[in-house]
Structure formats: structure tokens, C-alpha cells
C-alpha positions as CSV (number, residue, x, y, z in Angstrom):
1,M,-47.0,-34.6,14.0
2,A,-42.9,-35.3,13.4
3,S,-40.9,-36.5,16.3
4,P,-38.5,-34.5,17.6
5,A,-35.9,-37.2,16.3
6,H,-37.1,-37.3,13.0
7,P,-37.7,-34.0,12.0
8,D,-39.9,-33.3,8.9
9,L,-37.7,-32.7,5.9
10,S,-40.6,-32.9,3.0
11,R,-40.4,-28.6,3.3
12,A,-36.8,-28.4,2.7
13,R,-37.3,-30.7,-0.1
14,V,-39.0,-29.0,-1.9
15,P,-36.9,-26.4,-3.3
16,Y,-34.1,-28.7,-3.9
17,S,-36.5,-30.6,-6.6
18,I,-37.5,-27.5,-8.0
19,F,-34.1,-26.6,-8.5
20,I,-33.4,-29.8,-9.5
21,T,-36.1,-29.7,-12.0
22,L,-35.3,-26.6,-13.5
23,A,-31.9,-27.4,-14.4
24,L,-33.0,-30.9,-16.0
25,F,-35.1,-28.3,-18.1
26,G,-32.3,-26.1,-18.6
27,V,-29.6,-28.5,-19.9
28,S,-32.5,-30.3,-21.8
29,V,-33.5,-27.0,-23.7
30,F,-29.9,-25.9,-24.3
31,G,-28.8,-29.2,-25.0
32,T,-30.8,-29.6,-27.8
33,S,-30.1,-26.1,-29.4
34,F,-26.7,-26.8,-28.9
35,W,-26.5,-29.8,-31.1
36,I,-28.4,-29.0,-33.4
37,R,-26.3,-26.0,-33.9
38,T,-23.2,-28.4,-34.1
39,Q,-24.7,-30.5,-36.5
40,T,-23.3,-28.5,-39.6
41,R,-24.9,-30.1,-43.1
42,P,-22.3,-29.8,-45.6
43,P,-22.4,-27.3,-48.8
44,H,-25.5,-28.9,-51.0
45,D,-25.4,-29.0,-54.8
46,P,-29.3,-29.1,-55.7
47,L,-30.1,-32.2,-58.1
48,F,-33.2,-32.9,-59.4
49,L,-33.9,-35.3,-62.2
50,T,-35.8,-34.7,-65.6
51,A,-38.2,-37.4,-66.9
52,H,-38.0,-38.1,-70.6
53,H,-41.2,-38.7,-72.1
54,Q,-39.8,-40.7,-75.2
55,L,-37.7,-43.5,-75.0
56,P,-35.9,-46.2,-77.8
57,G,-37.0,-49.1,-77.8
58,Y,-40.4,-48.1,-76.0
59,Q,-43.7,-46.9,-76.6
60,F,-45.1,-44.6,-74.0
61,Q,-49.0,-44.8,-73.2
62,E,-50.1,-41.7,-71.4
63,V,-52.7,-42.0,-68.6
64,P,-54.4,-38.9,-67.8
65,L,-55.0,-38.5,-64.1
66,G,-58.4,-37.4,-62.9
67,A,-58.9,-33.3,-61.8
68,H,-59.4,-34.4,-58.1
69,V,-55.9,-36.2,-58.1
70,A,-54.7,-32.9,-60.0
71,E,-56.6,-30.8,-57.2
72,T,-54.9,-32.8,-54.3
73,L,-51.4,-33.3,-55.7
74,A,-51.4,-29.3,-56.1
75,T,-49.8,-29.0,-59.1
76,T,-49.9,-29.0,-62.8
77,H,-46.8,-30.7,-63.5
78,L,-47.7,-34.0,-63.8
79,F,-46.2,-37.0,-65.9
80,N,-47.8,-40.7,-65.8
81,G,-48.3,-43.6,-67.7
82,H,-46.8,-46.7,-69.1
83,F,-43.6,-47.2,-71.2
84,F,-43.7,-50.7,-73.2
85,D,-41.1,-52.0,-74.9
86,S,-40.5,-54.3,-77.9
87,H,-41.6,-57.5,-76.1
88,S,-44.8,-55.6,-74.3
89,N,-42.9,-55.5,-71.0
90,R,-44.4,-52.4,-69.3
91,V,-43.0,-50.1,-66.7
92,S,-45.6,-47.7,-65.1
93,V,-44.2,-44.3,-64.1
94,F,-45.4,-41.0,-61.9
95,E,-43.7,-38.0,-61.9
96,A,-44.6,-34.5,-60.1
97,Q,-42.9,-31.4,-59.5
98,W,-43.1,-28.0,-57.2
99,Q,-42.2,-25.3,-58.1
100,A,-40.6,-23.0,-55.0
101,G,-44.0,-21.7,-53.3
102,Q,-46.4,-24.4,-54.8
103,G,-48.2,-26.4,-52.7
104,N,-47.6,-27.3,-49.1
105,G,-45.6,-30.5,-49.6
106,G,-47.9,-32.9,-48.1
107,S,-48.4,-34.5,-51.7
108,L,-44.7,-35.9,-51.2
109,G,-46.7,-38.2,-48.4
110,H,-48.9,-39.8,-51.3
111,T,-46.9,-42.9,-51.8
112,P,-47.3,-46.4,-53.3
113,E,-48.0,-47.4,-49.3
114,I,-50.8,-44.9,-49.1
115,C,-52.6,-44.4,-52.3
116,W,-52.3,-47.5,-54.0
117,V,-53.4,-49.4,-50.6
118,G,-56.1,-47.2,-50.9
119,Q,-57.0,-48.4,-53.6
120,G,-57.1,-52.2,-52.8
121,F,-53.2,-53.4,-53.0
122,R,-51.9,-54.6,-49.7
123,T,-48.0,-55.1,-49.2
124,V,-46.0,-58.4,-49.5
125,R,-42.7,-59.3,-49.0
126,F,-40.0,-61.5,-51.0
127,N,-37.1,-60.6,-48.9
128,E,-36.4,-57.5,-51.1
129,P,-34.7,-54.4,-50.0
130,S,-36.7,-51.7,-47.9
131,E,-34.5,-49.2,-50.0
132,V,-32.6,-48.9,-53.4
133,F,-29.4,-46.4,-54.0
134,L,-29.5,-45.1,-57.6
135,N,-26.4,-42.9,-58.8
136,F,-26.9,-39.9,-60.6
137,A,-24.2,-37.2,-61.6
138,G,-22.2,-39.3,-58.8
139,R,-25.1,-38.8,-56.2
140,R,-26.2,-41.9,-54.8
141,I,-30.3,-41.3,-54.0
142,S,-32.3,-44.0,-51.9
143,F,-35.6,-45.0,-53.5
144,Q,-38.0,-46.8,-51.2
145,C,-38.6,-50.5,-52.5
146,R,-41.8,-52.1,-52.2
147,V,-44.1,-55.2,-53.6
148,L,-47.9,-54.7,-53.6
149,R,-50.5,-57.3,-54.6
150,H,-53.9,-56.1,-55.8
151,P,-56.2,-59.4,-55.2
152,Q,-57.9,-58.9,-59.0
153,L,-54.6,-58.8,-60.6
154,P,-52.6,-61.9,-61.3
155,T,-48.8,-60.5,-60.7
156,P,-47.5,-58.3,-57.5
157,E,-46.5,-54.9,-58.4
158,I,-42.5,-53.7,-58.0
159,T,-41.9,-49.9,-57.4
160,L,-39.0,-47.6,-56.3
161,W,-40.1,-44.6,-55.5
162,A,-38.0,-41.5,-53.8
163,A,-38.7,-37.9,-53.5
164,C,-36.6,-34.6,-53.4
165,V,-37.0,-31.0,-51.0
166,D,-34.9,-28.0,-52.8
167,G,-32.6,-30.7,-54.5
168,R,-31.7,-32.5,-51.4
169,W,-32.9,-36.4,-51.6
170,D,-31.9,-37.4,-48.2
171,D,-34.6,-34.8,-46.4
172,V,-37.9,-35.9,-47.5
173,L,-39.5,-37.8,-44.2
174,V,-40.3,-41.5,-44.9
175,G,-42.8,-43.5,-43.3
176,P,-41.4,-46.8,-41.9
177,P,-41.2,-49.9,-43.6
178,P,-44.8,-51.8,-44.0
179,N,-46.3,-55.0,-41.9
180,L,-46.3,-58.0,-43.1
181,N,-49.4,-59.3,-44.1
182,D,-48.6,-62.3,-46.8
183,G,-49.3,-64.6,-44.4
184,A,-47.6,-66.1,-41.0
185,V,-44.9,-63.3,-39.1
186,T,-42.2,-64.8,-38.1
187,V,-40.1,-63.9,-34.7
188,G,-37.1,-63.1,-36.5
189,A,-38.9,-61.4,-39.5
190,Y,-40.9,-59.5,-36.7
191,I,-37.6,-58.4,-34.9
192,Q,-36.5,-57.0,-38.0
193,E,-39.3,-54.9,-39.0
194,V,-39.4,-53.4,-35.5
195,G,-35.9,-52.6,-36.3
196,R,-36.5,-51.3,-39.2
197,T,-39.4,-49.5,-38.1
198,L,-36.8,-47.8,-34.9
199,T,-34.1,-46.8,-37.5
200,T,-36.5,-45.0,-40.1
201,R,-38.1,-43.2,-37.3
202,W,-34.8,-42.0,-36.0
203,A,-33.1,-41.1,-39.3
204,S,-36.3,-39.1,-40.0
205,V,-36.5,-36.8,-36.2
206,C,-32.8,-36.1,-37.1
207,R,-33.1,-35.1,-40.6
208,L,-36.5,-32.9,-39.8
209,V,-34.4,-31.0,-36.6
210,Q,-31.3,-30.5,-38.6
211,N,-33.3,-29.3,-42.2
212,P,-37.1,-28.2,-40.6
213,F,-39.2,-28.6,-43.5
214,H,-39.8,-25.3,-46.1
215,V,-43.2,-25.0,-47.3
216,G,-41.4,-22.4,-50.2
217,A,-39.6,-25.5,-51.1
218,R,-39.1,-26.9,-54.4
219,K,-40.0,-30.4,-54.7
220,Q,-40.4,-33.4,-56.8
221,F,-41.3,-37.0,-56.6
222,I,-40.9,-39.9,-58.7
223,R,-42.2,-43.2,-59.2
224,F,-41.7,-46.4,-60.9
225,S,-42.7,-50.0,-61.3
226,M,-43.5,-53.1,-63.3
227,P,-44.8,-56.3,-62.6
228,L,-43.2,-59.3,-60.5
229,N,-43.2,-61.9,-63.1
230,T,-39.6,-62.7,-61.7
231,G,-37.3,-62.8,-58.6
232,W,-37.4,-59.3,-57.1
233,E,-33.0,-59.3,-58.0
234,P,-33.6,-59.6,-61.9
235,A,-36.8,-57.0,-61.0
236,I,-34.4,-54.4,-59.5
237,T,-31.9,-55.2,-62.0
238,E,-34.3,-54.2,-64.8
239,L,-35.9,-51.1,-62.9
240,E,-32.2,-49.7,-62.3
241,R,-31.2,-50.0,-66.0
242,F,-35.3,-48.2,-67.0
243,A,-33.9,-45.1,-64.7
244,Q,-30.6,-44.5,-66.5
245,Q,-32.5,-44.0,-69.3
246,W,-35.8,-42.7,-68.1
247,L,-34.6,-40.1,-65.5
248,E,-31.7,-37.7,-66.6
249,P,-30.0,-35.2,-63.4
250,Q,-30.4,-31.6,-64.3
251,G,-29.9,-28.6,-61.4
252,P,-32.0,-26.4,-60.2
253,L,-35.6,-27.6,-61.2
254,S,-36.8,-25.9,-64.8
255,K,-39.9,-23.6,-65.0
256,G,-42.8,-24.5,-66.6
């Protein structure tokens, strides 16, 4: 029983607690809604990239994909193989397209960090950047950059990949940068990885809120890679040069 000098205030506080809780809930709901509506996106020109099957100075060798892979990707527009130059230097390529309403977009998540790792590759680091920006038709497109090594292959592979939804190359949610697993991890490198992970997650959430993913959207995925026989700088330069020959900017995705 409460003392007459100290009356029981718990019951009086309950309505105030409920009021404060409802107020905070209302602010969070209406504040989020207001933030979303104020995040207007600039006018958009869809951009897709056409992948050429023939290139001057290269010989193309197609690598057929199995029926299971085609079924998983849920599209018949698949382009997979190797380009060899006159010195037998190889660039491996993969390109896929999904017309509006074709596939649920989950296939865009089948990146080297998932598919290649599932085949035994492991991420290694040579201080290469996690993304590389390439210019097409005056547009700056971000390509994810990774180096992966297979225990049965003598040379690691450096790869670039990017994906778009409805011609927007900045709206595809990418996973966090890979964990370092090629040896001892320093404290500085670990902090850098955590920072990159948080930055990637926050950017992904912002893009998802501003432009929710539509199942019926047109989609495209592009990946190309080469053996890392040199340092990562000349390798990326070579891949950039190759991309400007292999990929041609187009407007709306072609039919077929």
C-alpha cells in the first residue's frame, strides 16, 4: 500500500506511456511516408547493353549451359562463352536478359559470389576496388569487382559484373563485399570491410524504399572475367577496354 505522503502514480502514468508510444509510432509511420514521397527520382532514360557475339581480333568459343541452369535462370536469352585474342588470352563472358514479366528477378542474385563459390571458388583480395565504373553513352555504370580462386586452378580470376532493372543500373541490390578469407585479416582490413558492408546495406535499403522491385520489370545481367596473370590495375584496364568493344549501349531491350 502506498504511503499517504507518496501517492501511487503508476496508474496516472499509464495513459501518458500509451500516448507517448502512439505518438512515436505515428511519427515513425508518417515520417517514413513523408521521407519516401520527398525522395523524388530524376527523369529516367532506360539503358540496356547489347553484347556482341563477334569481335575484331577475337575468336569466340560458345560454352553451352545445361538445361538445369537455363531452367533456374528462367530465360532463353543466354550468352555464355570465351573470347580468345591472337595471343590466346581469354576473356570469359556471360549475359542474360529477361523481358517484362519473364522471371521473378531472383536470378539477378546468381553472382560469382554465389554461383562460383558454390563451385569451389573462394574470394581472395589483392587490394582491388570493390566496384569499377564504366561509361556507356555518357552514363556511368557501377560494376562489382572481385577476385576469386579455385583450388584446382593455378591462376585466380578477376571478374566484373552488373545488373539492371528497367534500364536502371543503380537499383539492383547487391550483397555486402566478401569476407577476407585468403589468410590473416588485419584489424584495419576488417574495419574497412565492416564499413563497406554497412555502406552497401544502407545504400541498398535506400534504393529499395525509393524504387521497390517490380516482378514484371525488364532485366539484364552482365558478367565478364579473365585470369589474373598480372596486377589488378592492368587487368581492370584490359577488362575496361574489352567491355567497350563487347558491349554496345542501346535503348529499350530488344525483343527475342
